[in-house]
PDB file with one MODEL, atoms N, CA, C and O in Angstrom:
MODEL        1
ATOM      1  N   MET A   1       0.842  -1.187   0.000  1.00  0.00           N
ATOM      2  CA  MET A   1       0.000   0.000   0.000  1.00  0.00           C
ATOM      3  C   MET A   1       0.884   1.247   0.000  1.00  0.00           C
ATOM      4  O   MET A   1       1.874   1.340   0.726  1.00  0.00           O
ATOM      5  N   VAL A   2       0.487   2.195  -0.842  1.00  0.00           N
ATOM      6  CA  VAL A   2       1.163   3.491  -0.901  1.00  0.00           C
ATOM      7  C   VAL A   2       0.107   4.583  -1.026  1.00  0.00           C
ATOM      8  O   VAL A   2      -1.034   4.322  -1.409  1.00  0.00           O
ATOM      9  N   ARG A   3       0.501   5.798  -0.699  1.00  0.00           N
ATOM     10  CA  ARG A   3      -0.342   6.976  -0.907  1.00  0.00           C
ATOM     11  C   ARG A   3       0.483   7.983  -1.690  1.00  0.00           C
ATOM     12  O   ARG A   3       1.610   8.308  -1.316  1.00  0.00           O
ATOM     13  N   LYS A   4      -0.090   8.470  -2.781  1.00  0.00           N
ATOM     14  CA  LYS A   4       0.593   9.415  -3.661  1.00  0.00           C
ATOM     15  C   LYS A   4      -0.160  10.737  -3.685  1.00  0.00           C
ATOM     16  O   LYS A   4      -1.390  10.773  -3.677  1.00  0.00           O
ATOM     17  N   HIS A   5       0.610  11.824  -3.714  1.00  0.00           N
ATOM     18  CA  HIS A   5       0.068  13.166  -3.918  1.00  0.00           C
ATOM     19  C   HIS A   5       0.521  13.575  -5.315  1.00  0.00           C
ATOM     20  O   HIS A   5       1.720  13.674  -5.578  1.00  0.00           O
ATOM     21  N   LEU A   6      -0.439  13.812  -6.210  1.00  0.00           N
ATOM     22  CA  LEU A   6      -0.140  14.042  -7.623  1.00  0.00           C
ATOM     23  C   LEU A   6      -0.698  15.376  -8.087  1.00  0.00           C
ATOM     24  O   LEU A   6      -1.769  15.802  -7.654  1.00  0.00           O
ATOM     25  N   TYR A   7       0.039  16.025  -8.971  1.00  0.00           N
ATOM     26  CA  TYR A   7      -0.440  17.203  -9.693  1.00  0.00           C
ATOM     27  C   TYR A   7      -0.355  16.876 -11.178  1.00  0.00           C
ATOM     28  O   TYR A   7       0.718  16.538 -11.680  1.00  0.00           O
ATOM     29  N   PHE A   8      -1.478  16.974 -11.881  1.00  0.00           N
ATOM     30  CA  PHE A   8      -1.533  16.695 -13.315  1.00  0.00           C
ATOM     31  C   PHE A   8      -1.607  18.012 -14.075  1.00  0.00           C
ATOM     32  O   PHE A   8      -2.435  18.866 -13.758  1.00  0.00           O
ATOM     33  N   SER A   9      -0.747  18.181 -15.073  1.00  0.00           N
ATOM     34  CA  SER A   9      -0.758  19.356 -15.937  1.00  0.00           C
ATOM     35  C   SER A   9      -1.091  18.924 -17.355  1.00  0.00           C
ATOM     36  O   SER A   9      -0.816  17.793 -17.755  1.00  0.00           O
ATOM     37  N   GLY A  10      -1.684  19.836 -18.104  1.00  0.00           N
ATOM     38  CA  GLY A  10      -2.060  19.570 -19.495  1.00  0.00           C
ATOM     39  C   GLY A  10      -3.510  19.940 -19.697  1.00  0.00           C
ATOM     40  O   GLY A  10      -4.019  20.854 -19.048  1.00  0.00           O
ATOM     41  N   GLN A  11      -4.174  19.241 -20.589  1.00  0.00           N
ATOM     42  CA  GLN A  11      -5.610  19.452 -20.809  1.00  0.00           C
ATOM     43  C   GLN A  11      -6.346  18.514 -19.853  1.00  0.00           C
ATOM     44  O   GLN A  11      -6.759  17.416 -20.226  1.00  0.00           O
ATOM     45  N   VAL A  12      -6.499  18.977 -18.616  1.00  0.00           N
ATOM     46  CA  VAL A  12      -7.027  18.125 -17.557  1.00  0.00           C
ATOM     47  C   VAL A  12      -8.258  18.730 -16.866  1.00  0.00           C
ATOM     48  O   VAL A  12      -8.836  18.103 -15.977  1.00  0.00           O
ATOM     49  N   GLN A  13      -8.656  19.926 -17.263  1.00  0.00           N
ATOM     50  CA  GLN A  13      -9.881  20.507 -16.720  1.00  0.00           C
ATOM     51  C   GLN A  13     -10.888  20.680 -17.846  1.00  0.00           C
ATOM     52  O   GLN A  13     -10.526  20.996 -18.979  1.00  0.00           O
ATOM     53  N   GLY A  14     -12.158  20.468 -17.518  1.00  0.00           N
ATOM     54  CA  GLY A  14     -13.217  20.607 -18.521  1.00  0.00           C
ATOM     55  C   GLY A  14     -13.334  19.419 -19.457  1.00  0.00           C
ATOM     56  O   GLY A  14     -13.996  19.512 -20.490  1.00  0.00           O
ATOM     57  N   VAL A  15     -12.702  18.305 -19.114  1.00  0.00           N
ATOM     58  CA  VAL A  15     -12.706  17.126 -19.983  1.00  0.00           C
ATOM     59  C   VAL A  15     -13.149  15.864 -19.235  1.00  0.00           C
ATOM     60  O   VAL A  15     -12.975  14.754 -19.739  1.00  0.00           O
ATOM     61  N   GLY A  16     -13.716  16.026 -18.043  1.00  0.00           N
ATOM     62  CA  GLY A  16     -14.187  14.881 -17.273  1.00  0.00           C
ATOM     63  C   GLY A  16     -13.111  14.166 -16.487  1.00  0.00           C
ATOM     64  O   GLY A  16     -13.312  13.032 -16.050  1.00  0.00           O
ATOM     65  N   PHE A  17     -11.971  14.810 -16.300  1.00  0.00           N
ATOM     66  CA  PHE A  17     -10.833  14.183 -15.632  1.00  0.00           C
ATOM     67  C   PHE A  17     -11.183  13.716 -14.220  1.00  0.00           C
ATOM     68  O   PHE A  17     -10.893  12.577 -13.854  1.00  0.00           O
ATOM     69  N   ARG A  18     -11.803  14.589 -13.427  1.00  0.00           N
ATOM     70  CA  ARG A  18     -12.081  14.238 -12.024  1.00  0.00           C
ATOM     71  C   ARG A  18     -13.061  13.074 -11.918  1.00  0.00           C
ATOM     72  O   ARG A  18     -12.858  12.158 -11.122  1.00  0.00           O
ATOM     73  N   TYR A  19     -14.112  13.110 -12.712  1.00  0.00           N
ATOM     74  CA  TYR A  19     -15.123  12.050 -12.623  1.00  0.00           C
ATOM     75  C   TYR A  19     -14.608  10.742 -13.207  1.00  0.00           C
ATOM     76  O   TYR A  19     -14.937   9.666 -12.707  1.00  0.00           O
ATOM     77  N   ARG A  20     -13.813  10.825 -14.250  1.00  0.00           N
ATOM     78  CA  ARG A  20     -13.188   9.622 -14.809  1.00  0.00           C
ATOM     79  C   ARG A  20     -12.199   9.046 -13.795  1.00  0.00           C
ATOM     80  O   ARG A  20     -12.123   7.830 -13.625  1.00  0.00           O
ATOM     81  N   SER A  21     -11.438   9.918 -13.119  1.00  0.00           N
ATOM     82  CA  SER A  21     -10.506   9.468 -12.076  1.00  0.00           C
ATOM     83  C   SER A  21     -11.242   8.724 -10.975  1.00  0.00           C
ATOM     84  O   SER A  21     -10.808   7.656 -10.542  1.00  0.00           O
ATOM     85  N   ALA A  22     -12.351   9.284 -10.524  1.00  0.00           N
ATOM     86  CA  ALA A  22     -13.130   8.655  -9.445  1.00  0.00           C
ATOM     87  C   ALA A  22     -13.650   7.295  -9.885  1.00  0.00           C
ATOM     88  O   ALA A  22     -13.583   6.331  -9.122  1.00  0.00           O
ATOM     89  N   TRP A  23     -14.165   7.204 -11.099  1.00  0.00           N
ATOM     90  CA  TRP A  23     -14.703   5.933 -11.590  1.00  0.00           C
ATOM     91  C   TRP A  23     -13.600   4.874 -11.658  1.00  0.00           C
ATOM     92  O   TRP A  23     -13.789   3.741 -11.217  1.00  0.00           O
ATOM     93  N   ILE A  24     -12.448   5.257 -12.215  1.00  0.00           N
ATOM     94  CA  ILE A  24     -11.329   4.311 -12.341  1.00  0.00           C
ATOM     95  C   ILE A  24     -10.827   3.905 -10.956  1.00  0.00           C
ATOM     96  O   ILE A  24     -10.609   2.722 -10.693  1.00  0.00           O
ATOM     97  N   ALA A  25     -10.646   4.879 -10.077  1.00  0.00           N
ATOM     98  CA  ALA A  25     -10.143   4.591  -8.729  1.00  0.00           C
ATOM     99  C   ALA A  25     -11.064   3.627  -7.993  1.00  0.00           C
ATOM    100  O   ALA A  25     -10.600   2.665  -7.381  1.00  0.00           O
ATOM    101  N   GLN A  26     -12.357   3.881  -8.051  1.00  0.00           N
ATOM    102  CA  GLN A  26     -13.311   3.008  -7.367  1.00  0.00           C
ATOM    103  C   GLN A  26     -13.298   1.607  -7.961  1.00  0.00           C
ATOM    104  O   GLN A  26     -13.410   0.622  -7.231  1.00  0.00           O
ATOM    105  N   SER A  27     -13.164   1.512  -9.279  1.00  0.00           N
ATOM    106  CA  SER A  27     -13.149   0.190  -9.911  1.00  0.00           C
ATOM    107  C   SER A  27     -11.889  -0.599  -9.553  1.00  0.00           C
ATOM    108  O   SER A  27     -11.890  -1.828  -9.627  1.00  0.00           O
ATOM    109  N   LEU A  28     -10.812   0.097  -9.164  1.00  0.00           N
ATOM    110  CA  LEU A  28      -9.554  -0.555  -8.794  1.00  0.00           C
ATOM    111  C   LEU A  28      -9.388  -0.684  -7.282  1.00  0.00           C
ATOM    112  O   LEU A  28      -8.362  -1.174  -6.812  1.00  0.00           O
ATOM    113  N   GLY A  29     -10.384  -0.251  -6.521  1.00  0.00           N
ATOM    114  CA  GLY A  29     -10.315  -0.360  -5.063  1.00  0.00           C
ATOM    115  C   GLY A  29      -9.403   0.660  -4.406  1.00  0.00           C
ATOM    116  O   GLY A  29      -8.883   0.415  -3.317  1.00  0.00           O
ATOM    117  N   LEU A  30      -9.203   1.805  -5.055  1.00  0.00           N
ATOM    118  CA  LEU A  30      -8.348   2.858  -4.521  1.00  0.00           C
ATOM    119  C   LEU A  30      -9.168   3.866  -3.734  1.00  0.00           C
ATOM    120  O   LEU A  30     -10.368   4.009  -3.964  1.00  0.00           O
ATOM    121  N   THR A  31      -8.529   4.559  -2.812  1.00  0.00           N
ATOM    122  CA  THR A  31      -9.178   5.618  -2.053  1.00  0.00           C
ATOM    123  C   THR A  31      -8.431   6.923  -2.288  1.00  0.00           C
ATOM    124  O   THR A  31      -7.327   6.933  -2.831  1.00  0.00           O
ATOM    125  N   GLY A  32      -9.059   8.038  -1.865  1.00  0.00           N
ATOM    126  CA  GLY A  32      -8.412   9.336  -1.990  1.00  0.00           C
ATOM    127  C   GLY A  32      -9.381  10.397  -2.453  1.00  0.00           C
ATOM    128  O   GLY A  32     -10.581  10.325  -2.188  1.00  0.00           O
ATOM    129  N   TRP A  33      -8.847  11.383  -3.149  1.00  0.00           N
ATOM    130  CA  TRP A  33      -9.669  12.490  -3.646  1.00  0.00           C
ATOM    131  C   TRP A  33      -8.984  13.149  -4.839  1.00  0.00           C
ATOM    132  O   TRP A  33      -7.793  12.956  -5.083  1.00  0.00           O
ATOM    133  N   VAL A  34      -9.777  13.935  -5.578  1.00  0.00           N
ATOM    134  CA  VAL A  34      -9.271  14.674  -6.738  1.00  0.00           C
ATOM    135  C   VAL A  34      -9.977  16.022  -6.790  1.00  0.00           C
ATOM    136  O   VAL A  34     -11.160  16.123  -6.467  1.00  0.00           O
ATOM    137  N   SER A  35      -9.242  17.067  -7.200  1.00  0.00           N
ATOM    138  CA  SER A  35      -9.794  18.418  -7.200  1.00  0.00           C
ATOM    139  C   SER A  35      -9.122  19.267  -8.282  1.00  0.00           C
ATOM    140  O   SER A  35      -7.937  19.098  -8.567  1.00  0.00           O
ATOM    141  N   ASN A  36      -9.894  20.183  -8.883  1.00  0.00           N
ATOM    142  CA  ASN A  36      -9.329  21.166  -9.807  1.00  0.00           C
ATOM    143  C   ASN A  36      -8.611  22.251  -9.020  1.00  0.00           C
ATOM    144  O   ASN A  36      -9.020  22.595  -7.911  1.00  0.00           O
ATOM    145  N   LEU A  37      -7.542  22.790  -9.595  1.00  0.00           N
ATOM    146  CA  LEU A  37      -6.832  23.924  -9.015  1.00  0.00           C
ATOM    147  C   LEU A  37      -7.068  25.162  -9.860  1.00  0.00           C
ATOM    148  O   LEU A  37      -7.414  25.058 -11.037  1.00  0.00           O
ATOM    149  N   TRP A  38      -6.882  26.324  -9.270  1.00  0.00           N
ATOM    150  CA  TRP A  38      -7.127  27.596  -9.947  1.00  0.00           C
ATOM    151  C   TRP A  38      -6.199  27.803 -11.147  1.00  0.00           C
ATOM    152  O   TRP A  38      -6.539  28.560 -12.056  1.00  0.00           O
ATOM    153  N   ASP A  39      -5.030  27.143 -11.169  1.00  0.00           N
ATOM    154  CA  ASP A  39      -4.041  27.358 -12.229  1.00  0.00           C
ATOM    155  C   ASP A  39      -4.179  26.400 -13.412  1.00  0.00           C
ATOM    156  O   ASP A  39      -3.306  26.360 -14.279  1.00  0.00           O
ATOM    157  N   GLY A  40      -5.272  25.625 -13.454  1.00  0.00           N
ATOM    158  CA  GLY A  40      -5.505  24.719 -14.578  1.00  0.00           C
ATOM    159  C   GLY A  40      -5.028  23.305 -14.361  1.00  0.00           C
ATOM    160  O   GLY A  40      -5.299  22.430 -15.183  1.00  0.00           O
ATOM    161  N   ARG A  41      -4.320  23.058 -13.268  1.00  0.00           N
ATOM    162  CA  ARG A  41      -3.884  21.703 -12.955  1.00  0.00           C
ATOM    163  C   ARG A  41      -4.963  20.973 -12.167  1.00  0.00           C
ATOM    164  O   ARG A  41      -5.934  21.579 -11.712  1.00  0.00           O
ATOM    165  N   VAL A  42      -4.781  19.668 -12.011  1.00  0.00           N
ATOM    166  CA  VAL A  42      -5.642  18.860 -11.157  1.00  0.00           C
ATOM    167  C   VAL A  42      -4.766  18.252 -10.074  1.00  0.00           C
ATOM    168  O   VAL A  42      -3.689  17.727 -10.352  1.00  0.00           O
ATOM    169  N   GLU A  43      -5.240  18.330  -8.837  1.00  0.00           N
ATOM    170  CA  GLU A  43      -4.525  17.767  -7.687  1.00  0.00           C
ATOM    171  C   GLU A  43      -5.234  16.498  -7.245  1.00  0.00           C
ATOM    172  O   GLU A  43      -6.463  16.424  -7.267  1.00  0.00           O
ATOM    173  N   MET A  44      -4.454  15.499  -6.844  1.00  0.00           N
ATOM    174  CA  MET A  44      -5.028  14.223  -6.431  1.00  0.00           C
ATOM    175  C   MET A  44      -4.196  13.603  -5.318  1.00  0.00           C
ATOM    176  O   MET A  44      -2.968  13.691  -5.322  1.00  0.00           O
ATOM    177  N   GLU A  45      -4.875  12.980  -4.372  1.00  0.00           N
ATOM    178  CA  GLU A  45      -4.240  12.055  -3.443  1.00  0.00           C
ATOM    179  C   GLU A  45      -4.914  10.714  -3.680  1.00  0.00           C
ATOM    180  O   GLU A  45      -6.141  10.618  -3.683  1.00  0.00           O
ATOM    181  N   VAL A  46      -4.116   9.692  -3.876  1.00  0.00           N
ATOM    182  CA  VAL A  46      -4.658   8.363  -4.153  1.00  0.00           C
ATOM    183  C   VAL A  46      -3.879   7.340  -3.336  1.00  0.00           C
ATOM    184  O   VAL A  46      -2.659   7.428  -3.197  1.00  0.00           O
ATOM    185  N   GLN A  47      -4.611   6.371  -2.801  1.00  0.00           N
ATOM    186  CA  GLN A  47      -4.013   5.363  -1.919  1.00  0.00           C
ATOM    187  C   GLN A  47      -4.476   3.973  -2.320  1.00  0.00           C
ATOM    188  O   GLN A  47      -5.641   3.750  -2.649  1.00  0.00           O
ATOM    189  N   GLY A  48      -3.525   3.043  -2.284  1.00  0.00           N
ATOM    190  CA  GLY A  48      -3.843   1.649  -2.568  1.00  0.00           C
ATOM    191  C   GLY A  48      -2.620   0.912  -3.069  1.00  0.00           C
ATOM    192  O   GLY A  48      -1.484   1.335  -2.856  1.00  0.00           O
ATOM    193  N   ASP A  49      -2.873  -0.189  -3.734  1.00  0.00           N
ATOM    194  CA  ASP A  49      -1.807  -0.994  -4.312  1.00  0.00           C
ATOM    195  C   ASP A  49      -1.041  -0.183  -5.356  1.00  0.00           C
ATOM    196  O   ASP A  49      -1.647   0.466  -6.208  1.00  0.00           O
ATOM    197  N   LYS A  50       0.282  -0.218  -5.289  1.00  0.00           N
ATOM    198  CA  LYS A  50       1.132   0.553  -6.208  1.00  0.00           C
ATOM    199  C   LYS A  50       0.802   0.265  -7.671  1.00  0.00           C
ATOM    200  O   LYS A  50       0.742   1.188  -8.484  1.00  0.00           O
ATOM    201  N   HIS A  51       0.589  -0.997  -8.010  1.00  0.00           N
ATOM    202  CA  HIS A  51       0.309  -1.366  -9.399  1.00  0.00           C
ATOM    203  C   HIS A  51      -1.074  -0.886  -9.825  1.00  0.00           C
ATOM    204  O   HIS A  51      -1.270  -0.538 -10.989  1.00  0.00           O
ATOM    205  N   ALA A  52      -2.032  -0.861  -8.909  1.00  0.00           N
ATOM    206  CA  ALA A  52      -3.370  -0.342  -9.221  1.00  0.00           C
ATOM    207  C   ALA A  52      -3.298   1.158  -9.493  1.00  0.00           C
ATOM    208  O   ALA A  52      -3.988   1.654 -10.383  1.00  0.00           O
ATOM    209  N   ILE A  53      -2.482   1.877  -8.748  1.00  0.00           N
ATOM    210  CA  ILE A  53      -2.309   3.317  -8.990  1.00  0.00           C
ATOM    211  C   ILE A  53      -1.664   3.532 -10.356  1.00  0.00           C
ATOM    212  O   ILE A  53      -2.066   4.430 -11.095  1.00  0.00           O
ATOM    213  N   GLU A  54      -0.681   2.725 -10.691  1.00  0.00           N
ATOM    214  CA  GLU A  54      -0.057   2.825 -12.016  1.00  0.00           C
ATOM    215  C   GLU A  54      -1.067   2.544 -13.119  1.00  0.00           C
ATOM    216  O   GLU A  54      -1.062   3.225 -14.144  1.00  0.00           O
ATOM    217  N   ARG A  55      -1.938   1.547 -12.927  1.00  0.00           N
ATOM    218  CA  ARG A  55      -2.985   1.241 -13.918  1.00  0.00           C
ATOM    219  C   ARG A  55      -3.960   2.408 -14.049  1.00  0.00           C
ATOM    220  O   ARG A  55      -4.401   2.732 -15.152  1.00  0.00           O
ATOM    221  N   MET A  56      -4.295   3.037 -12.928  1.00  0.00           N
ATOM    222  CA  MET A  56      -5.194   4.183 -12.965  1.00  0.00           C
ATOM    223  C   MET A  56      -4.589   5.325 -13.787  1.00  0.00           C
ATOM    224  O   MET A  56      -5.254   5.912 -14.640  1.00  0.00           O
ATOM    225  N   ILE A  57      -3.331   5.626 -13.519  1.00  0.00           N
ATOM    226  CA  ILE A  57      -2.671   6.712 -14.252  1.00  0.00           C
ATOM    227  C   ILE A  57      -2.588   6.378 -15.734  1.00  0.00           C
ATOM    228  O   ILE A  57      -2.842   7.246 -16.569  1.00  0.00           O
ATOM    229  N   GLN A  58      -2.240   5.150 -16.080  1.00  0.00           N
ATOM    230  CA  GLN A  58      -2.183   4.759 -17.487  1.00  0.00           C
ATOM    231  C   GLN A  58      -3.563   4.872 -18.134  1.00  0.00           C
ATOM    232  O   GLN A  58      -3.675   5.303 -19.281  1.00  0.00           O
ATOM    233  N   SER A  59      -4.593   4.494 -17.421  1.00  0.00           N
ATOM    234  CA  SER A  59      -5.948   4.602 -17.948  1.00  0.00           C
ATOM    235  C   SER A  59      -6.328   6.062 -18.188  1.00  0.00           C
ATOM    236  O   SER A  59      -7.023   6.365 -19.158  1.00  0.00           O
ATOM    237  N   LEU A  60      -5.886   6.960 -17.326  1.00  0.00           N
ATOM    238  CA  LEU A  60      -6.151   8.391 -17.537  1.00  0.00           C
ATOM    239  C   LEU A  60      -5.416   8.893 -18.780  1.00  0.00           C
ATOM    240  O   LEU A  60      -5.965   9.690 -19.541  1.00  0.00           O
ATOM    241  N   TYR A  61      -4.181   8.435 -18.995  1.00  0.00           N
ATOM    242  CA  TYR A  61      -3.449   8.789 -20.219  1.00  0.00           C
ATOM    243  C   TYR A  61      -4.199   8.321 -21.459  1.00  0.00           C
ATOM    244  O   TYR A  61      -4.146   8.979 -22.498  1.00  0.00           O
ATOM    245  N   ASP A  62      -4.895   7.195 -21.363  1.00  0.00           N
ATOM    246  CA  ASP A  62      -5.567   6.591 -22.513  1.00  0.00           C
ATOM    247  C   ASP A  62      -6.934   7.201 -22.823  1.00  0.00           C
ATOM    248  O   ASP A  62      -7.537   6.855 -23.839  1.00  0.00           O
ATOM    249  N   GLN A  63      -7.437   8.101 -21.975  1.00  0.00           N
ATOM    250  CA  GLN A  63      -8.764   8.693 -22.182  1.00  0.00           C
ATOM    251  C   GLN A  63      -8.772   9.610 -23.396  1.00  0.00           C
ATOM    252  O   GLN A  63      -7.773  10.256 -23.711  1.00  0.00           O
ATOM    253  N   LYS A  64      -9.905   9.657 -24.066  1.00  0.00           N
ATOM    254  CA  LYS A  64     -10.029  10.345 -25.348  1.00  0.00           C
ATOM    255  C   LYS A  64      -9.759  11.851 -25.274  1.00  0.00           C
ATOM    256  O   LYS A  64      -8.999  12.361 -26.097  1.00  0.00           O
ATOM    257  N   TYR A  65     -10.343  12.572 -24.337  1.00  0.00           N
ATOM    258  CA  TYR A  65     -10.244  14.031 -24.315  1.00  0.00           C
ATOM    259  C   TYR A  65      -9.205  14.563 -23.338  1.00  0.00           C
ATOM    260  O   TYR A  65      -8.907  15.757 -23.337  1.00  0.00           O
ATOM    261  N   ILE A  66      -8.661  13.700 -22.521  1.00  0.00           N
ATOM    262  CA  ILE A  66      -7.667  14.102 -21.536  1.00  0.00           C
ATOM    263  C   ILE A  66      -6.284  14.056 -22.164  1.00  0.00           C
ATOM    264  O   ILE A  66      -5.934  13.097 -22.852  1.00  0.00           O
ATOM    265  N   GLN A  67      -5.491  15.114 -21.919  1.00  0.00           N
ATOM    266  CA  GLN A  67      -4.104  15.114 -22.378  1.00  0.00           C
ATOM    267  C   GLN A  67      -3.220  15.508 -21.196  1.00  0.00           C
ATOM    268  O   GLN A  67      -3.193  16.669 -20.789  1.00  0.00           O
ATOM    269  N   ILE A  68      -2.507  14.541 -20.657  1.00  0.00           N
ATOM    270  CA  ILE A  68      -1.610  14.786 -19.533  1.00  0.00           C
ATOM    271  C   ILE A  68      -0.224  15.085 -20.089  1.00  0.00           C
ATOM    272  O   ILE A  68       0.372  14.258 -20.779  1.00  0.00           O
ATOM    273  N   ASP A  69       0.284  16.286 -19.780  1.00  0.00           N
ATOM    274  CA  ASP A  69       1.617  16.669 -20.238  1.00  0.00           C
ATOM    275  C   ASP A  69       2.693  16.399 -19.193  1.00  0.00           C
ATOM    276  O   ASP A  69       3.843  16.119 -19.533  1.00  0.00           O
ATOM    277  N   PHE A  70       2.313  16.484 -17.916  1.00  0.00           N
ATOM    278  CA  PHE A  70       3.308  16.339 -16.846  1.00  0.00           C
ATOM    279  C   PHE A  70       2.608  15.943 -15.560  1.00  0.00           C
ATOM    280  O   PHE A  70       1.492  16.388 -15.289  1.00  0.00           O
ATOM    281  N   ILE A  71       3.268  15.100 -14.763  1.00  0.00           N
ATOM    282  CA  ILE A  71       2.756  14.714 -13.443  1.00  0.00           C
ATOM    283  C   ILE A  71       3.842  14.958 -12.414  1.00  0.00           C
ATOM    284  O   ILE A  71       4.957  14.452 -12.547  1.00  0.00           O
ATOM    285  N   GLU A  72       3.518  15.737 -11.381  1.00  0.00           N
ATOM    286  CA  GLU A  72       4.389  15.875 -10.213  1.00  0.00           C
ATOM    287  C   GLU A  72       3.883  14.875  -9.184  1.00  0.00           C
ATOM    288  O   GLU A  72       2.676  14.767  -8.969  1.00  0.00           O
ATOM    289  N   SER A  73       4.787  14.145  -8.548  1.00  0.00           N
ATOM    290  CA  SER A  73       4.371  13.076  -7.646  1.00  0.00           C
ATOM    291  C   SER A  73       5.234  13.031  -6.392  1.00  0.00           C
ATOM    292  O   SER A  73       6.458  13.141  -6.462  1.00  0.00           O
ATOM    293  N   ASP A  74       4.581  12.870  -5.246  1.00  0.00           N
ATOM    294  CA  ASP A  74       5.256  12.660  -3.967  1.00  0.00           C
ATOM    295  C   ASP A  74       4.541  11.546  -3.228  1.00  0.00           C
ATOM    296  O   ASP A  74       3.351  11.317  -3.445  1.00  0.00           O
ATOM    297  N   GLU A  75       5.259  10.849  -2.354  1.00  0.00           N
ATOM    298  CA  GLU A  75       4.618   9.843  -1.502  1.00  0.00           C
ATOM    299  C   GLU A  75       4.244  10.473  -0.180  1.00  0.00           C
ATOM    300  O   GLU A  75       4.952  11.340   0.331  1.00  0.00           O
ATOM    301  N   LEU A  76       3.115  10.027   0.377  1.00  0.00           N
ATOM    302  CA  LEU A  76       2.591  10.512   1.646  1.00  0.00           C
ATOM    303  C   LEU A  76       2.389   9.340   2.597  1.00  0.00           C
ATOM    304  O   LEU A  76       2.370   8.186   2.168  1.00  0.00           O
ATOM    305  N   PRO A  77       2.236   9.632   3.893  1.00  0.00           N
ATOM    306  CA  PRO A  77       1.868   8.568   4.833  1.00  0.00           C
ATOM    307  C   PRO A  77       0.458   8.054   4.522  1.00  0.00           C
ATOM    308  O   PRO A  77      -0.385   8.805   4.031  1.00  0.00           O
ATOM    309  N   LEU A  78       0.211   6.807   4.802  1.00  0.00           N
ATOM    310  CA  LEU A  78      -1.108   6.211   4.572  1.00  0.00           C
ATOM    311  C   LEU A  78      -2.152   6.819   5.507  1.00  0.00           C
ATOM    312  O   LEU A  78      -1.835   7.229   6.623  1.00  0.00           O
ATOM    313  N   LYS A  79      -3.403   6.874   5.037  1.00  0.00           N
ATOM    314  CA  LYS A  79      -4.541   7.285   5.859  1.00  0.00           C
ATOM    315  C   LYS A  79      -5.395   6.048   6.094  1.00  0.00           C
ATOM    316  O   LYS A  79      -6.034   5.549   5.168  1.00  0.00           O
ATOM    317  N   VAL A  80      -5.410   5.559   7.302  1.00  0.00           N
ATOM    318  CA  VAL A  80      -6.092   4.299   7.591  1.00  0.00           C
ATOM    319  C   VAL A  80      -7.608   4.442   7.647  1.00  0.00           C
ATOM    320  O   VAL A  80      -8.317   3.452   7.464  1.00  0.00           O
ATOM    321  N   SER A  81      -8.120   5.628   7.893  1.00  0.00           N
ATOM    322  CA  SER A  81      -9.570   5.796   8.053  1.00  0.00           C
ATOM    323  C   SER A  81     -10.296   6.070   6.736  1.00  0.00           C
ATOM    324  O   SER A  81     -11.526   6.106   6.715  1.00  0.00           O
ATOM    325  N   GLU A  82      -9.582   6.259   5.670  1.00  0.00           N
ATOM    326  CA  GLU A  82     -10.211   6.601   4.391  1.00  0.00           C
ATOM    327  C   GLU A  82     -10.892   5.375   3.780  1.00  0.00           C
ATOM    328  O   GLU A  82     -10.324   4.283   3.775  1.00  0.00           O
ATOM    329  N   ARG A  83     -12.116   5.560   3.265  1.00  0.00           N
ATOM    330  CA  ARG A  83     -12.900   4.426   2.770  1.00  0.00           C
ATOM    331  C   ARG A  83     -13.220   4.479   1.276  1.00  0.00           C
ATOM    332  O   ARG A  83     -13.533   3.448   0.681  1.00  0.00           O
ATOM    333  N   LYS A  84     -13.147   5.685   0.647  1.00  0.00           N
ATOM    334  CA  LYS A  84     -13.540   5.781  -0.761  1.00  0.00           C
ATOM    335  C   LYS A  84     -12.742   6.852  -1.469  1.00  0.00           C
ATOM    336  O   LYS A  84     -11.947   7.560  -0.852  1.00  0.00           O
ATOM    337  N   PHE A  85     -12.956   6.966  -2.758  1.00  0.00           N
ATOM    338  CA  PHE A  85     -12.345   8.009  -3.582  1.00  0.00           C
ATOM    339  C   PHE A  85     -13.433   9.017  -3.917  1.00  0.00           C
ATOM    340  O   PHE A  85     -14.532   8.643  -4.326  1.00  0.00           O
ATOM    341  N   ARG A  86     -13.121  10.299  -3.741  1.00  0.00           N
ATOM    342  CA  ARG A  86     -14.165  11.306  -3.951  1.00  0.00           C
ATOM    343  C   ARG A  86     -13.658  12.482  -4.784  1.00  0.00           C
ATOM    344  O   ARG A  86     -12.460  12.763  -4.835  1.00  0.00           O
ATOM    345  N   VAL A  87     -14.586  13.146  -5.421  1.00  0.00           N
ATOM    346  CA  VAL A  87     -14.336  14.368  -6.167  1.00  0.00           C
ATOM    347  C   VAL A  87     -14.624  15.530  -5.224  1.00  0.00           C
ATOM    348  O   VAL A  87     -15.708  15.602  -4.644  1.00  0.00           O
ATOM    349  N   VAL A  88     -13.661  16.446  -5.065  1.00  0.00           N
ATOM    350  CA  VAL A  88     -13.855  17.614  -4.185  1.00  0.00           C
ATOM    351  C   VAL A  88     -13.712  18.894  -4.952  1.00  0.00           C
ATOM    352  O   VAL A  88     -13.842  19.975  -4.378  1.00  0.00           O
TER     353      VAL A  88
ENDMDL
END
C-alpha cells in the first residue's frame, strides 16, 4: 500500500478528468480524492496498491479528451480511516 500526492498538468480541466478518475479509482479499489486547481492543474491524493495506482494513471493517459503533459508526484503517509475516492 502506498499513498501518492499528484499534480496533473495539461488538458485536464473541462474534460471529465475528475469524474473519470473517481470511476477508475473506485473500480480498482483505490481511495483518496481529486480536485481542480485555480491554475488549470488537477490535484489528487490516491491510496492503494502501487500497481493499481499505475494502472489508474495509465488509464487516464488513454482517455479520449484528456491530455496529460506532466505529473508531479510525492509519496505521503497512509490514511487508515479513508474508505472511498471522492471528487472535491
